[in-house]
C-alpha positions in Angstrom: 0.5 0.2 0.2 1.6 3.3 -1.0 1.8 6.0 1.5 -0.7 8.2 -0.1 -3.1 5.2 0.4 -6.2 4.7 2.7 -7.0 1.3 4.5 -10.2 0.0 5.6 -10.3 0.7 8.5 -8.3 4.4 8.4 -11.2 5.2 6.0 -13.8 4.4 8.3 -12.1 6.4 11.0 -11.8 9.5 8.6 -15.4 9.0 7.9 -16.7 8.7 11.5 -14.7 11.7 12.5 -15.9 14.2 9.5 -20.0 13.0 10.3 -18.5 13.8 13.7 -17.3 17.2 12.8 -20.1 17.1 10.8 -23.1 16.9 12.6 -21.9 17.6 16.4 -20.9 21.7 16.0 -24.6 22.0 14.9 -25.5 22.8 18.2 -24.3 26.1 17.5 -28.2 26.7 16.2 -29.5 25.5 19.5 -26.9 26.4 22.3 -24.3 28.6 20.8 -21.7 28.1 24.2 -22.5 24.3 23.5 -22.3 23.7 19.6 -18.7 26.1 20.6 -17.6 23.7 22.9 -18.3 20.5 21.3 -16.6 22.0 17.8 -13.6 23.3 19.5 -12.9 20.2 21.6 -14.1 17.5 18.9 -11.1 19.8 16.5 -8.4 19.8 19.6 -9.3 15.4 19.6 -9.4 13.9 17.0 -5.3 13.7 16.0 -4.0 12.3 18.2 -6.6 8.9 17.4 -7.0 9.2 14.0 -2.3 10.1 13.1 -1.3 8.2 16.7 -4.1 5.0 17.1 -5.4 4.6 13.2 -1.3 5.2 11.0 -3.7 8.2 9.2 -0.5 10.1 7.6 -0.7 13.8 8.7 -0.5 14.6 5.5 -4.5 13.3 4.8 -4.8 13.8 8.4 -4.1 17.5 7.8 -6.0 18.5 4.4 -9.7 17.0 5.8 -9.0 18.7 9.4 -8.2 22.5 7.6 -11.8 21.6 5.5 -13.6 20.3 9.0 -12.2 23.9 10.3 -13.5 26.3 7.8 -16.6 24.3 7.7 -17.2 25.6 11.3 -16.4 28.9 10.4 -19.3 29.3 7.9 -20.6 27.7 11.1 -20.4 31.0 13.3 -21.1 33.2 10.3 -24.5 31.5 8.8 -24.8 31.6 12.7 -23.8 36.1 13.4 -25.0 37.5 10.3 -28.4 36.2 11.5 -28.6 36.9 14.6 -29.1 40.8 16.4 -25.1 41.5 16.4 -24.4 44.3 15.7 -24.0 45.3 11.7 -20.1 46.6 12.2 -20.0 42.9 13.5 -21.0 41.5 10.4 -19.3 42.9 8.5 -16.3 41.3 9.9 -16.6 38.0 10.5 -18.1 38.2 6.7 -15.3 39.6 5.8 -13.2 37.0 8.4 -15.0 34.7 6.3 -14.3 35.7 2.7 -10.2 36.1 3.7 -10.1 32.9 5.3 -11.8 31.1 2.0 -9.0 32.6 -0.2 -6.5 31.6 2.1 -8.5 28.1 1.3 -8.6 27.9 -2.4 -4.7 29.2 -2.6 -4.0 25.8 -0.1 -6.5 23.5 -1.5 -4.3 24.6 -4.9 -1.1 24.1 -3.8 -1.4 22.2 -0.4 0.9 24.4 1.5 -0.4 24.6 4.8 1.8 27.7 5.0 0.0 29.6 2.7 -3.1 30.5 5.6 -1.3 31.7 7.9 -1.1 34.5 6.1 -4.8 34.2 5.5 -5.6 33.9 10.1 -9.0 32.6 11.0 -9.9 36.0 12.9 -13.6 34.1 12.8 -13.1 31.9 15.8 -12.3 34.4 18.2 -14.3 37.8 17.5 -17.4 34.6 17.9 -15.7 33.1 21.1 -15.7 37.3 22.4 -19.1 37.2 21.6 -20.0 33.9 23.2 -18.2 35.5 26.2 -18.6 39.4 26.6 -22.2 40.0 24.1 -22.4 43.6 26.2 -18.8 44.2 24.7 -20.3 44.4 21.5 -23.1 46.9 21.7 -20.5 49.8 21.7 -17.7 50.2 18.8 -14.9 50.9 20.8 -15.0 48.7 23.2 -15.1 46.3 19.5 -12.5 47.8 18.1 -10.2 47.2 21.2 -11.8 42.8 21.3 -10.6 42.7 17.3 -6.9 44.6 17.7 -5.9 41.7 20.8 -7.5 38.8 18.9 -5.2 40.0 15.3 -2.0 40.4 16.9 -2.8 36.5 19.3 -4.1 34.9 16.5 -1.5 36.4 14.0 1.0 34.7 16.8 -0.1 31.1 16.6 -0.9 31.5 13.1 3.0 31.9 12.5 3.4 29.4 15.9 0.8 26.4 14.0 1.8 27.0 10.0 5.2 28.9 10.1 7.5 27.1 12.8 4.9 24.0 13.2 4.1 23.4 16.7 1.2 22.6 18.5 0.8 24.1 21.6 -2.3 20.9 21.8 0.3 18.1 20.8 3.6 19.3 23.0 -0.1 19.3 26.1 -0.9 16.2 25.4 2.8 14.9 25.0 3.6 15.9 29.0 1.1 13.0 29.8 2.2 10.2 27.2 4.7 8.2 27.9 7.3 6.2 26.3 8.0 1.6 26.4 12.0 1.6 27.8 
């Protein structure tokens, strides 16, 4: 079997992961807090079983993970654009989604994950701020301060993940994994 070919078990594992990551985040439309937490958890925990247990290559995992992440960003955008948020918040969400879409197109064509660093995911952190501090977005000044913080933090995070290829989650989970001697 070639490196890019998947076994039957790997195909099933990926299919189960895709169904979980597509269906469960739909809770965002019933309970946005629960939907956001579910999306976060399912995104954080799928790497270890798929790559380390089922032996899916990192290349295959990263490709499907990026598309599933973008699906989540679309759900966020639909939720915010149909909600009672300030027009400026809706414009920012739409702009950030289009920005990431351009990055996804470049990524899809080139398969170069580093390109995503130039088209960061500002959608998700903005959404978390909307959920945690809903009243902050009634004032444009508060929203702009939050927006600047998001840009700073996410730009550093995108650089670390896509350019340095360092995953804080994998590092953290690795603290609990002991190799057998």
